mmCIF file as Biopython writes it, N, C-alpha, C and O atoms, coordinates in Angstrom:
data_model
#
loop_
_atom_site.group_PDB
_atom_site.id
_atom_site.type_symbol
_atom_site.label_atom_id
_atom_site.label_alt_id
_atom_site.label_comp_id
_atom_site.label_asym_id
_atom_site.label_entity_id
_atom_site.label_seq_id
_atom_site.pdbx_PDB_ins_code
_atom_site.Cartn_x
_atom_site.Cartn_y
_atom_site.Cartn_z
_atom_site.occupancy
_atom_site.B_iso_or_equiv
_atom_site.auth_seq_id
_atom_site.auth_asym_id
_atom_site.pdbx_PDB_model_num
ATOM 1   N N  . UNK A ? 1  ? -5.401  15.181  20.563  1.0 0.0 1  A 1 
ATOM 2   C CA . UNK A ? 1  ? -5.488  15.264  19.223  1.0 0.0 1  A 1 
ATOM 3   C C  . UNK A ? 1  ? -4.909  13.960  18.566  1.0 0.0 1  A 1 
ATOM 4   O O  . UNK A ? 1  ? -3.876  13.475  19.026  1.0 0.0 1  A 1 
ATOM 5   N N  . UNK A ? 2  ? -5.504  13.426  17.582  1.0 0.0 2  A 1 
ATOM 6   C CA . UNK A ? 2  ? -5.079  12.107  16.926  1.0 0.0 2  A 1 
ATOM 7   C C  . UNK A ? 2  ? -4.010  12.439  15.800  1.0 0.0 2  A 1 
ATOM 8   O O  . UNK A ? 2  ? -3.942  13.525  15.226  1.0 0.0 2  A 1 
ATOM 9   N N  . UNK A ? 3  ? -3.210  11.381  15.573  1.0 0.0 3  A 1 
ATOM 10  C CA . UNK A ? 3  ? -2.254  11.670  14.519  1.0 0.0 3  A 1 
ATOM 11  C C  . UNK A ? 3  ? -2.835  11.562  13.150  1.0 0.0 3  A 1 
ATOM 12  O O  . UNK A ? 3  ? -3.752  10.765  12.952  1.0 0.0 3  A 1 
ATOM 13  N N  . UNK A ? 4  ? -2.401  12.249  12.269  1.0 0.0 4  A 1 
ATOM 14  C CA . UNK A ? 4  ? -2.864  12.218  10.738  1.0 0.0 4  A 1 
ATOM 15  C C  . UNK A ? 4  ? -2.623  10.873  10.172  1.0 0.0 4  A 1 
ATOM 16  O O  . UNK A ? 4  ? -1.649  10.251  10.595  1.0 0.0 4  A 1 
ATOM 17  N N  . UNK A ? 5  ? -3.355  10.365  9.305   1.0 0.0 5  A 1 
ATOM 18  C CA . UNK A ? 5  ? -3.068  9.110   8.706   1.0 0.0 5  A 1 
ATOM 19  C C  . UNK A ? 5  ? -2.571  9.504   7.319   1.0 0.0 5  A 1 
ATOM 20  O O  . UNK A ? 5  ? -3.338  9.882   6.433   1.0 0.0 5  A 1 
ATOM 21  N N  . UNK A ? 6  ? -1.192  9.393   7.169   1.0 0.0 6  A 1 
ATOM 22  C CA . UNK A ? 6  ? -0.469  9.753   6.101   1.0 0.0 6  A 1 
ATOM 23  C C  . UNK A ? 6  ? -0.114  8.729   4.974   1.0 0.0 6  A 1 
ATOM 24  O O  . UNK A ? 6  ? 0.266   9.035   3.843   1.0 0.0 6  A 1 
ATOM 25  N N  . UNK A ? 7  ? -0.293  7.482   5.453   1.0 0.0 7  A 1 
ATOM 26  C CA . UNK A ? 7  ? 0.234   6.423   4.368   1.0 0.0 7  A 1 
ATOM 27  C C  . UNK A ? 7  ? -0.889  5.438   4.242   1.0 0.0 7  A 1 
ATOM 28  O O  . UNK A ? 7  ? -1.504  4.965   5.198   1.0 0.0 7  A 1 
ATOM 29  N N  . UNK A ? 8  ? -1.111  5.156   2.912   1.0 0.0 8  A 1 
ATOM 30  C CA . UNK A ? 8  ? -2.241  4.382   2.487   1.0 0.0 8  A 1 
ATOM 31  C C  . UNK A ? 8  ? -1.686  3.173   1.690   1.0 0.0 8  A 1 
ATOM 32  O O  . UNK A ? 8  ? -0.856  3.398   0.808   1.0 0.0 8  A 1 
ATOM 33  N N  . UNK A ? 9  ? -2.084  1.926   1.940   1.0 0.0 9  A 1 
ATOM 34  C CA . UNK A ? 9  ? -1.626  0.784   1.427   1.0 0.0 9  A 1 
ATOM 35  C C  . UNK A ? 9  ? -2.831  0.083   0.823   1.0 0.0 9  A 1 
ATOM 36  O O  . UNK A ? 9  ? -3.853  -0.033  1.500   1.0 0.0 9  A 1 
ATOM 37  N N  . UNK A ? 10 ? -2.766  -0.388  -0.407  1.0 0.0 10 A 1 
ATOM 38  C CA . UNK A ? 10 ? -3.850  -0.983  -1.191  1.0 0.0 10 A 1 
ATOM 39  C C  . UNK A ? 10 ? -3.301  -2.236  -1.802  1.0 0.0 10 A 1 
ATOM 40  O O  . UNK A ? 10 ? -2.207  -2.248  -2.365  1.0 0.0 10 A 1 
ATOM 41  N N  . UNK A ? 11 ? -4.144  -3.394  -1.675  1.0 0.0 11 A 1 
ATOM 42  C CA . UNK A ? 11 ? -4.003  -4.597  -2.524  1.0 0.0 11 A 1 
ATOM 43  C C  . UNK A ? 11 ? -4.965  -4.691  -3.446  1.0 0.0 11 A 1 
ATOM 44  O O  . UNK A ? 11 ? -6.133  -4.609  -3.067  1.0 0.0 11 A 1 
ATOM 45  N N  . UNK A ? 12 ? -4.683  -4.870  -4.757  1.0 0.0 12 A 1 
ATOM 46  C CA . UNK A ? 12 ? -5.555  -5.145  -5.679  1.0 0.0 12 A 1 
ATOM 47  C C  . UNK A ? 12 ? -5.373  -6.472  -6.400  1.0 0.0 12 A 1 
ATOM 48  O O  . UNK A ? 12 ? -4.267  -7.010  -6.456  1.0 0.0 12 A 1 
ATOM 49  N N  . UNK A ? 13 ? -6.502  -7.015  -6.971  1.0 0.0 13 A 1 
ATOM 50  C CA . UNK A ? 13 ? -6.434  -8.190  -7.741  1.0 0.0 13 A 1 
ATOM 51  C C  . UNK A ? 13 ? -7.151  -7.850  -9.066  1.0 0.0 13 A 1 
ATOM 52  O O  . UNK A ? 13 ? -8.291  -7.385  -9.061  1.0 0.0 13 A 1 
ATOM 53  N N  . UNK A ? 14 ? -6.515  -8.073  -10.115 1.0 0.0 14 A 1 
ATOM 54  C CA . UNK A ? 14 ? -7.208  -7.860  -11.568 1.0 0.0 14 A 1 
ATOM 55  C C  . UNK A ? 14 ? -7.680  -6.447  -11.568 1.0 0.0 14 A 1 
ATOM 56  O O  . UNK A ? 14 ? -8.784  -6.194  -12.051 1.0 0.0 14 A 1 
ATOM 57  N N  . UNK A ? 15 ? -6.949  -5.523  -11.077 1.0 0.0 15 A 1 
ATOM 58  C CA . UNK A ? 15 ? -7.211  -4.084  -11.001 1.0 0.0 15 A 1 
ATOM 59  C C  . UNK A ? 15 ? -8.286  -3.606  -9.953  1.0 0.0 15 A 1 
ATOM 60  O O  . UNK A ? 15 ? -8.502  -2.401  -9.823  1.0 0.0 15 A 1 
ATOM 61  N N  . UNK A ? 16 ? -8.927  -4.497  -9.241  1.0 0.0 16 A 1 
ATOM 62  C CA . UNK A ? 16 ? -9.949  -4.126  -8.300  1.0 0.0 16 A 1 
ATOM 63  C C  . UNK A ? 16 ? -9.384  -4.252  -6.836  1.0 0.0 16 A 1 
ATOM 64  O O  . UNK A ? 16 ? -8.780  -5.264  -6.481  1.0 0.0 16 A 1 
ATOM 65  N N  . UNK A ? 17 ? -9.601  -3.216  -6.029  1.0 0.0 17 A 1 
ATOM 66  C CA . UNK A ? 17 ? -9.163  -3.201  -4.652  1.0 0.0 17 A 1 
ATOM 67  C C  . UNK A ? 17 ? -9.743  -4.333  -3.847  1.0 0.0 17 A 1 
ATOM 68  O O  . UNK A ? 17 ? -10.953 -4.556  -3.845  1.0 0.0 17 A 1 
ATOM 69  N N  . UNK A ? 18 ? -8.888  -5.037  -3.173  1.0 0.0 18 A 1 
ATOM 70  C CA . UNK A ? 18 ? -9.287  -6.189  -2.271  1.0 0.0 18 A 1 
ATOM 71  C C  . UNK A ? 18 ? -9.179  -5.866  -0.908  1.0 0.0 18 A 1 
ATOM 72  O O  . UNK A ? 18 ? -10.026 -6.309  -0.132  1.0 0.0 18 A 1 
ATOM 73  N N  . UNK A ? 19 ? -8.121  -5.053  -0.441  1.0 0.0 19 A 1 
ATOM 74  C CA . UNK A ? 19 ? -7.818  -4.684  0.958   1.0 0.0 19 A 1 
ATOM 75  C C  . UNK A ? 19 ? -7.071  -3.329  0.963   1.0 0.0 19 A 1 
ATOM 76  O O  . UNK A ? 19 ? -6.227  -3.035  0.117   1.0 0.0 19 A 1 
ATOM 77  N N  . UNK A ? 20 ? -7.441  -2.543  1.963   1.0 0.0 20 A 1 
ATOM 78  C CA . UNK A ? 20 ? -6.785  -1.238  2.239   1.0 0.0 20 A 1 
ATOM 79  C C  . UNK A ? 20 ? -6.294  -1.162  3.602   1.0 0.0 20 A 1 
ATOM 80  O O  . UNK A ? 20 ? -6.882  -1.816  4.463   1.0 0.0 20 A 1 
ATOM 81  N N  . UNK A ? 21 ? -5.304  -0.457  3.906   1.0 0.0 21 A 1 
ATOM 82  C CA . UNK A ? 21 ? -4.769  -0.093  5.183   1.0 0.0 21 A 1 
ATOM 83  C C  . UNK A ? 21 ? -4.249  1.297   5.183   1.0 0.0 21 A 1 
ATOM 84  O O  . UNK A ? 21 ? -3.760  1.809   4.175   1.0 0.0 21 A 1 
ATOM 85  N N  . UNK A ? 22 ? -4.372  1.959   6.435   1.0 0.0 22 A 1 
ATOM 86  C CA . UNK A ? 22 ? -3.899  3.264   6.697   1.0 0.0 22 A 1 
ATOM 87  C C  . UNK A ? 22 ? -2.978  3.361   7.850   1.0 0.0 22 A 1 
ATOM 88  O O  . UNK A ? 22 ? -3.275  2.713   8.854   1.0 0.0 22 A 1 
ATOM 89  N N  . UNK A ? 23 ? -1.937  4.054   7.849   1.0 0.0 23 A 1 
ATOM 90  C CA . UNK A ? 23 ? -1.081  4.131   8.958   1.0 0.0 23 A 1 
ATOM 91  C C  . UNK A ? 23 ? -0.448  5.608   9.074   1.0 0.0 23 A 1 
ATOM 92  O O  . UNK A ? 23 ? -0.215  6.269   8.062   1.0 0.0 23 A 1 
ATOM 93  N N  . UNK A ? 24 ? -0.207  6.042   10.259  1.0 0.0 24 A 1 
ATOM 94  C CA . UNK A ? 24 ? 0.368   7.394   10.499  1.0 0.0 24 A 1 
ATOM 95  C C  . UNK A ? 24 ? 1.841   7.292   10.472  1.0 0.0 24 A 1 
ATOM 96  O O  . UNK A ? 24 ? 2.499   8.312   10.269  1.0 0.0 24 A 1 
ATOM 97  N N  . UNK A ? 25 ? 2.464   6.059   10.675  1.0 0.0 25 A 1 
ATOM 98  C CA . UNK A ? 25 ? 3.898   5.906   10.622  1.0 0.0 25 A 1 
ATOM 99  C C  . UNK A ? 25 ? 4.414   5.253   9.470   1.0 0.0 25 A 1 
ATOM 100 O O  . UNK A ? 25 ? 3.918   4.198   9.075   1.0 0.0 25 A 1 
ATOM 101 N N  . UNK A ? 26 ? 5.435   5.836   8.866   1.0 0.0 26 A 1 
ATOM 102 C CA . UNK A ? 26 ? 6.035   5.316   7.528   1.0 0.0 26 A 1 
ATOM 103 C C  . UNK A ? 26 ? 6.626   4.013   7.661   1.0 0.0 26 A 1 
ATOM 104 O O  . UNK A ? 26 ? 6.426   3.148   6.808   1.0 0.0 26 A 1 
ATOM 105 N N  . UNK A ? 27 ? 7.388   3.801   8.745   1.0 0.0 27 A 1 
ATOM 106 C CA . UNK A ? 27 ? 8.159   2.574   8.952   1.0 0.0 27 A 1 
ATOM 107 C C  . UNK A ? 27 ? 7.213   1.415   9.162   1.0 0.0 27 A 1 
ATOM 108 O O  . UNK A ? 27 ? 7.487   0.297   8.725   1.0 0.0 27 A 1 
ATOM 109 N N  . UNK A ? 28 ? 6.004   1.695   9.887   1.0 0.0 28 A 1 
ATOM 110 C CA . UNK A ? 28 ? 5.007   0.558   9.996   1.0 0.0 28 A 1 
ATOM 111 C C  . UNK A ? 28 ? 4.309   0.243   8.606   1.0 0.0 28 A 1 
ATOM 112 O O  . UNK A ? 28 ? 4.010   -0.904  8.273   1.0 0.0 28 A 1 
ATOM 113 N N  . UNK A ? 29 ? 4.097   1.272   7.891   1.0 0.0 29 A 1 
ATOM 114 C CA . UNK A ? 29 ? 3.391   1.183   6.501   1.0 0.0 29 A 1 
ATOM 115 C C  . UNK A ? 29 ? 4.412   0.454   5.603   1.0 0.0 29 A 1 
ATOM 116 O O  . UNK A ? 29 ? 3.966   -0.351  4.786   1.0 0.0 29 A 1 
ATOM 117 N N  . UNK A ? 30 ? 5.656   0.651   5.676   1.0 0.0 30 A 1 
ATOM 118 C CA . UNK A ? 30 ? 6.665   -0.064  4.817   1.0 0.0 30 A 1 
ATOM 119 C C  . UNK A ? 30 ? 6.748   -1.450  5.301   1.0 0.0 30 A 1 
ATOM 120 O O  . UNK A ? 30 ? 6.787   -2.325  4.436   1.0 0.0 30 A 1 
ATOM 121 N N  . UNK A ? 31 ? 6.778   -1.782  6.488   1.0 0.0 31 A 1 
ATOM 122 C CA . UNK A ? 31 ? 6.691   -3.059  7.007   1.0 0.0 31 A 1 
ATOM 123 C C  . UNK A ? 31 ? 5.508   -3.904  6.555   1.0 0.0 31 A 1 
ATOM 124 O O  . UNK A ? 31 ? 5.640   -5.059  6.149   1.0 0.0 31 A 1 
ATOM 125 N N  . UNK A ? 32 ? 4.295   -3.238  6.652   1.0 0.0 32 A 1 
ATOM 126 C CA . UNK A ? 32 ? 3.059   -3.870  6.142   1.0 0.0 32 A 1 
ATOM 127 C C  . UNK A ? 32 ? 3.065   -4.220  4.645   1.0 0.0 32 A 1 
ATOM 128 O O  . UNK A ? 32 ? 2.591   -5.253  4.171   1.0 0.0 32 A 1 
ATOM 129 N N  . UNK A ? 33 ? 3.676   -3.205  3.946   1.0 0.0 33 A 1 
ATOM 130 C CA . UNK A ? 33 ? 3.751   -3.422  2.469   1.0 0.0 33 A 1 
ATOM 131 C C  . UNK A ? 33 ? 4.567   -4.748  2.143   1.0 0.0 33 A 1 
ATOM 132 O O  . UNK A ? 33 ? 4.164   -5.548  1.299   1.0 0.0 33 A 1 
ATOM 133 N N  . UNK A ? 34 ? 5.668   -4.919  2.822   1.0 0.0 34 A 1 
ATOM 134 C CA . UNK A ? 34 ? 6.438   -6.198  2.679   1.0 0.0 34 A 1 
ATOM 135 C C  . UNK A ? 34 ? 5.640   -7.398  3.087   1.0 0.0 34 A 1 
ATOM 136 O O  . UNK A ? 34 ? 5.596   -8.429  2.416   1.0 0.0 34 A 1 
ATOM 137 N N  . UNK A ? 35 ? 4.972   -7.202  4.291   1.0 0.0 35 A 1 
ATOM 138 C CA . UNK A ? 35 ? 4.085   -8.479  4.766   1.0 0.0 35 A 1 
ATOM 139 C C  . UNK A ? 35 ? 2.951   -8.746  3.750   1.0 0.0 35 A 1 
ATOM 140 O O  . UNK A ? 35 ? 2.693   -9.920  3.480   1.0 0.0 35 A 1 
ATOM 141 N N  . UNK A ? 36 ? 2.292   -7.804  3.200   1.0 0.0 36 A 1 
ATOM 142 C CA . UNK A ? 36 ? 1.217   -7.939  2.307   1.0 0.0 36 A 1 
ATOM 143 C C  . UNK A ? 36 ? 1.814   -8.570  1.098   1.0 0.0 36 A 1 
ATOM 144 O O  . UNK A ? 36 ? 1.098   -9.449  0.618   1.0 0.0 36 A 1 
ATOM 145 N N  . UNK A ? 37 ? 2.871   -8.365  0.517   1.0 0.0 37 A 1 
ATOM 146 C CA . UNK A ? 37 ? 3.450   -9.007  -0.608  1.0 0.0 37 A 1 
ATOM 147 C C  . UNK A ? 37 ? 3.808   -10.478 -0.189  1.0 0.0 37 A 1 
ATOM 148 O O  . UNK A ? 37 ? 3.463   -11.303 -1.034  1.0 0.0 37 A 1 
ATOM 149 N N  . UNK A ? 38 ? 4.331   -10.914 0.760   1.0 0.0 38 A 1 
ATOM 150 C CA . UNK A ? 38 ? 4.526   -12.125 1.357   1.0 0.0 38 A 1 
ATOM 151 C C  . UNK A ? 38 ? 3.274   -12.964 1.520   1.0 0.0 38 A 1 
ATOM 152 O O  . UNK A ? 38 ? 3.275   -14.140 1.158   1.0 0.0 38 A 1 
ATOM 153 N N  . UNK A ? 39 ? 2.196   -12.386 2.061   1.0 0.0 39 A 1 
ATOM 154 C CA . UNK A ? 39 ? 0.995   -13.008 2.306   1.0 0.0 39 A 1 
ATOM 155 C C  . UNK A ? 39 ? 0.091   -13.098 1.097   1.0 0.0 39 A 1 
ATOM 156 O O  . UNK A ? 39 ? -0.723  -14.021 1.047   1.0 0.0 39 A 1 
ATOM 157 N N  . UNK A ? 40 ? 0.161   -12.297 0.211   1.0 0.0 40 A 1 
ATOM 158 C CA . UNK A ? 40 ? -0.894  -12.324 -0.856  1.0 0.0 40 A 1 
ATOM 159 C C  . UNK A ? 40 ? -0.169  -12.389 -2.298  1.0 0.0 40 A 1 
ATOM 160 O O  . UNK A ? 40 ? -0.889  -12.120 -3.259  1.0 0.0 40 A 1 
ATOM 161 N N  . UNK A ? 41 ? 0.913   -12.652 -2.499  1.0 0.0 41 A 1 
ATOM 162 C CA . UNK A ? 41 ? 1.562   -12.811 -3.772  1.0 0.0 41 A 1 
ATOM 163 C C  . UNK A ? 41 ? 1.214   -13.951 -4.642  1.0 0.0 41 A 1 
ATOM 164 O O  . UNK A ? 41 ? 1.552   -14.004 -5.824  1.0 0.0 41 A 1 
ATOM 165 N N  . UNK A ? 42 ? 0.477   -14.934 -3.988  1.0 0.0 42 A 1 
ATOM 166 C CA . UNK A ? 42 ? 0.052   -15.991 -4.797  1.0 0.0 42 A 1 
ATOM 167 C C  . UNK A ? 42 ? -1.276  -15.756 -5.489  1.0 0.0 42 A 1 
ATOM 168 O O  . UNK A ? 42 ? -1.755  -16.532 -6.316  1.0 0.0 42 A 1 
ATOM 169 N N  . UNK A ? 43 ? -1.853  -14.579 -5.069  1.0 0.0 43 A 1 
ATOM 170 C CA . UNK A ? 43 ? -3.187  -14.150 -5.690  1.0 0.0 43 A 1 
ATOM 171 C C  . UNK A ? 43 ? -2.918  -13.740 -7.140  1.0 0.0 43 A 1 
ATOM 172 O O  . UNK A ? 43 ? -2.072  -12.888 -7.414  1.0 0.0 43 A 1 
ATOM 173 N N  . UNK A ? 44 ? -3.659  -14.368 -8.064  1.0 0.0 44 A 1 
ATOM 174 C CA . UNK A ? 44 ? -3.427  -14.079 -9.536  1.0 0.0 44 A 1 
ATOM 175 C C  . UNK A ? 44 ? -3.705  -12.700 -9.840  1.0 0.0 44 A 1 
ATOM 176 O O  . UNK A ? 44 ? -4.815  -12.240 -9.573  1.0 0.0 44 A 1 
ATOM 177 N N  . UNK A ? 45 ? -2.756  -11.950 -10.404 1.0 0.0 45 A 1 
ATOM 178 C CA . UNK A ? 45 ? -3.029  -10.466 -10.820 1.0 0.0 45 A 1 
ATOM 179 C C  . UNK A ? 45 ? -2.802  -9.630  -9.608  1.0 0.0 45 A 1 
ATOM 180 O O  . UNK A ? 45 ? -3.145  -8.454  -9.726  1.0 0.0 45 A 1 
ATOM 181 N N  . UNK A ? 46 ? -2.256  -10.024 -8.383  1.0 0.0 46 A 1 
ATOM 182 C CA . UNK A ? 46 ? -2.191  -9.133  -7.253  1.0 0.0 46 A 1 
ATOM 183 C C  . UNK A ? 46 ? -1.110  -8.103  -7.455  1.0 0.0 46 A 1 
ATOM 184 O O  . UNK A ? 46 ? -0.080  -8.327  -8.091  1.0 0.0 46 A 1 
ATOM 185 N N  . UNK A ? 47 ? -1.406  -6.962  -6.875  1.0 0.0 47 A 1 
ATOM 186 C CA . UNK A ? 47 ? -0.588  -5.756  -6.855  1.0 0.0 47 A 1 
ATOM 187 C C  . UNK A ? 47 ? -0.650  -5.091  -5.546  1.0 0.0 47 A 1 
ATOM 188 O O  . UNK A ? 47 ? -1.718  -5.113  -4.933  1.0 0.0 47 A 1 
ATOM 189 N N  . UNK A ? 48 ? 0.361   -4.513  -5.060  1.0 0.0 48 A 1 
ATOM 190 C CA . UNK A ? 48 ? 0.440   -3.805  -3.726  1.0 0.0 48 A 1 
ATOM 191 C C  . UNK A ? 48 ? 0.968   -2.490  -3.985  1.0 0.0 48 A 1 
ATOM 192 O O  . UNK A ? 48 ? 2.008   -2.367  -4.632  1.0 0.0 48 A 1 
ATOM 193 N N  . UNK A ? 49 ? 0.300   -1.440  -3.509  1.0 0.0 49 A 1 
ATOM 194 C CA . UNK A ? 49 ? 0.854   -0.087  -3.736  1.0 0.0 49 A 1 
ATOM 195 C C  . UNK A ? 49 ? 0.827   0.712   -2.338  1.0 0.0 49 A 1 
ATOM 196 O O  . UNK A ? 49 ? -0.180  0.728   -1.631  1.0 0.0 49 A 1 
ATOM 197 N N  . UNK A ? 50 ? 1.987   1.352   -2.013  1.0 0.0 50 A 1 
ATOM 198 C CA . UNK A ? 50 ? 2.028   2.148   -0.765  1.0 0.0 50 A 1 
ATOM 199 C C  . UNK A ? 50 ? 2.249   3.646   -1.328  1.0 0.0 50 A 1 
ATOM 200 O O  . UNK A ? 50 ? 3.146   4.003   -2.091  1.0 0.0 50 A 1 
ATOM 201 N N  . UNK A ? 51 ? 1.192   4.458   -0.758  1.0 0.0 51 A 1 
ATOM 202 C CA . UNK A ? 51 ? 1.264   5.866   -1.167  1.0 0.0 51 A 1 
ATOM 203 C C  . UNK A ? 51 ? 1.287   6.674   0.042   1.0 0.0 51 A 1 
ATOM 204 O O  . UNK A ? 51 ? 0.885   6.267   1.132   1.0 0.0 51 A 1 
ATOM 205 N N  . UNK A ? 52 ? 1.826   7.969   -0.206  1.0 0.0 52 A 1 
ATOM 206 C CA . UNK A ? 52 ? 1.798   8.887   1.030   1.0 0.0 52 A 1 
ATOM 207 C C  . UNK A ? 52 ? 0.786   10.079  0.629   1.0 0.0 52 A 1 
ATOM 208 O O  . UNK A ? 52 ? 0.813   10.714  -0.425  1.0 0.0 52 A 1 
ATOM 209 N N  . UNK A ? 53 ? -0.065  10.234  1.649   1.0 0.0 53 A 1 
ATOM 210 C CA . UNK A ? 53 ? -1.190  11.295  1.377   1.0 0.0 53 A 1 
ATOM 211 C C  . UNK A ? 53 ? -0.504  12.666  1.611   1.0 0.0 53 A 1 
ATOM 212 O O  . UNK A ? 53 ? 0.397   12.861  2.427   1.0 0.0 53 A 1 
ATOM 213 N N  . UNK A ? 54 ? -1.058  13.595  0.776   1.0 0.0 54 A 1 
ATOM 214 C CA . UNK A ? 54 ? -0.769  14.914  0.971   1.0 0.0 54 A 1 
ATOM 215 C C  . UNK A ? 54 ? -1.926  15.880  0.458   1.0 0.0 54 A 1 
ATOM 216 O O  . UNK A ? 54 ? -2.865  15.400  -0.178  1.0 0.0 54 A 1 
ATOM 217 N N  . UNK A ? 55 ? -1.869  17.037  0.694   1.0 0.0 55 A 1 
ATOM 218 C CA . UNK A ? 55 ? -2.911  17.989  0.192   1.0 0.0 55 A 1 
ATOM 219 C C  . UNK A ? 55 ? -3.313  17.913  -1.236  1.0 0.0 55 A 1 
ATOM 220 O O  . UNK A ? 55 ? -4.444  18.224  -1.608  1.0 0.0 55 A 1 
ATOM 221 N N  . UNK A ? 56 ? -2.315  17.468  -2.084  1.0 0.0 56 A 1 
ATOM 222 C CA . UNK A ? 56 ? -2.516  17.415  -3.476  1.0 0.0 56 A 1 
ATOM 223 C C  . UNK A ? 56 ? -2.915  15.946  -3.942  1.0 0.0 56 A 1 
ATOM 224 O O  . UNK A ? 56 ? -3.073  15.708  -5.139  1.0 0.0 56 A 1 
ATOM 225 N N  . UNK A ? 57 ? -3.070  14.992  -2.989  1.0 0.0 57 A 1 
ATOM 226 C CA . UNK A ? 57 ? -3.471  13.717  -3.442  1.0 0.0 57 A 1 
ATOM 227 C C  . UNK A ? 57 ? -2.617  12.632  -2.734  1.0 0.0 57 A 1 
ATOM 228 O O  . UNK A ? 57 ? -2.288  12.719  -1.551  1.0 0.0 57 A 1 
ATOM 229 N N  . UNK A ? 58 ? -2.299  11.651  -3.517  1.0 0.0 58 A 1 
ATOM 230 C CA . UNK A ? 58 ? -1.417  10.556  -3.062  1.0 0.0 58 A 1 
ATOM 231 C C  . UNK A ? 58 ? -0.246  10.334  -3.968  1.0 0.0 58 A 1 
ATOM 232 O O  . UNK A ? 58 ? -0.394  10.309  -5.190  1.0 0.0 58 A 1 
ATOM 233 N N  . UNK A ? 59 ? 0.896   10.175  -3.398  1.0 0.0 59 A 1 
ATOM 234 C CA . UNK A ? 59 ? 2.190   9.986   -4.199  1.0 0.0 59 A 1 
ATOM 235 C C  . UNK A ? 59 ? 2.664   8.624   -3.859  1.0 0.0 59 A 1 
ATOM 236 O O  . UNK A ? 59 ? 2.887   8.302   -2.692  1.0 0.0 59 A 1 
ATOM 237 N N  . UNK A ? 60 ? 2.839   7.729   -4.975  1.0 0.0 60 A 1 
ATOM 238 C CA . UNK A ? 60 ? 3.319   6.374   -4.752  1.0 0.0 60 A 1 
ATOM 239 C C  . UNK A ? 60 ? 4.741   6.363   -4.341  1.0 0.0 60 A 1 
ATOM 240 O O  . UNK A ? 60 ? 5.655   6.943   -4.926  1.0 0.0 60 A 1 
ATOM 241 N N  . UNK A ? 61 ? 4.831   5.622   -3.245  1.0 0.0 61 A 1 
ATOM 242 C CA . UNK A ? 61 ? 6.242   5.380   -2.632  1.0 0.0 61 A 1 
ATOM 243 C C  . UNK A ? 61 ? 6.772   4.110   -3.153  1.0 0.0 61 A 1 
ATOM 244 O O  . UNK A ? 61 ? 7.909   4.088   -3.625  1.0 0.0 61 A 1 
ATOM 245 N N  . UNK A ? 62 ? 6.038   3.044   -3.107  1.0 0.0 62 A 1 
ATOM 246 C CA . UNK A ? 62 ? 6.486   1.678   -3.476  1.0 0.0 62 A 1 
ATOM 247 C C  . UNK A ? 62 ? 5.251   0.998   -4.234  1.0 0.0 62 A 1 
ATOM 248 O O  . UNK A ? 62 ? 4.076   1.209   -3.933  1.0 0.0 62 A 1 
ATOM 249 N N  . UNK A ? 63 ? 5.686   0.149   -5.262  1.0 0.0 63 A 1 
ATOM 250 C CA . UNK A ? 63 ? 4.717   -0.744  -5.769  1.0 0.0 63 A 1 
ATOM 251 C C  . UNK A ? 63 ? 5.211   -2.127  -6.111  1.0 0.0 63 A 1 
ATOM 252 O O  . UNK A ? 63 ? 6.399   -2.291  -6.389  1.0 0.0 63 A 1 
ATOM 253 N N  . UNK A ? 64 ? 4.372   -3.111  -6.105  1.0 0.0 64 A 1 
ATOM 254 C CA . UNK A ? 64 ? 4.875   -4.407  -6.462  1.0 0.0 64 A 1 
ATOM 255 C C  . UNK A ? 64 ? 3.821   -4.995  -7.204  1.0 0.0 64 A 1 
ATOM 256 O O  . UNK A ? 64 ? 2.688   -4.787  -6.770  1.0 0.0 64 A 1 
ATOM 257 N N  . UNK A ? 65 ? 3.945   -5.700  -8.250  1.0 0.0 65 A 1 
ATOM 258 C CA . UNK A ? 65 ? 5.252   -5.985  -8.752  1.0 0.0 65 A 1 
ATOM 259 C C  . UNK A ? 65 ? 6.002   -4.848  -9.516  1.0 0.0 65 A 1 
ATOM 260 O O  . UNK A ? 65 ? 5.340   -4.022  -10.144 1.0 0.0 65 A 1 
ATOM 261 N N  . UNK A ? 66 ? 7.162   -4.793  -9.486  1.0 0.0 66 A 1 
ATOM 262 C CA . UNK A ? 66 ? 7.873   -3.684  -10.167 1.0 0.0 66 A 1 
ATOM 263 C C  . UNK A ? 66 ? 8.037   -4.018  -11.582 1.0 0.0 66 A 1 
ATOM 264 O O  . UNK A ? 66 ? 8.526   -5.090  -11.938 1.0 0.0 66 A 1 
ATOM 265 N N  . UNK A ? 67 ? 7.615   -3.070  -12.437 1.0 0.0 67 A 1 
ATOM 266 C CA . UNK A ? 67 ? 7.742   -3.284  -13.802 1.0 0.0 67 A 1 
ATOM 267 C C  . UNK A ? 67 ? 9.179   -3.124  -14.264 1.0 0.0 67 A 1 
ATOM 268 O O  . UNK A ? 67 ? 9.837   -2.145  -13.913 1.0 0.0 67 A 1 
ATOM 269 N N  . UNK A ? 68 ? 9.677   -4.084  -15.054 1.0 0.0 68 A 1 
ATOM 270 C CA . UNK A ? 68 ? 11.028  -3.979  -15.550 1.0 0.0 68 A 1 
ATOM 271 C C  . UNK A ? 68 ? 11.165  -3.187  -16.602 1.0 0.0 68 A 1 
ATOM 272 O O  . UNK A ? 68 ? 12.274  -3.022  -17.110 1.0 0.0 68 A 1 
#
C-alpha cells in the first residue's frame, strides 16, 4: 500500500501556478517550502503556499510572502 499524499506545495507568479509538489511527510513538505522561497523569491510576483489535504479540501498551513 502506498502512503497518501497529504501535503501540496504550489509556487505561483502573478497568480498563475508555475510549479507544484506533493509529499506524504509534513517535515519534508515544510523543508521544501523554505527551499522554494530561497530558490524562487526573485521571481516577480512569486508566492508559495503549503496546504494540507483533507476530505474537505485543502487547508493552508504556510504562505509566503506573509501579508503584514
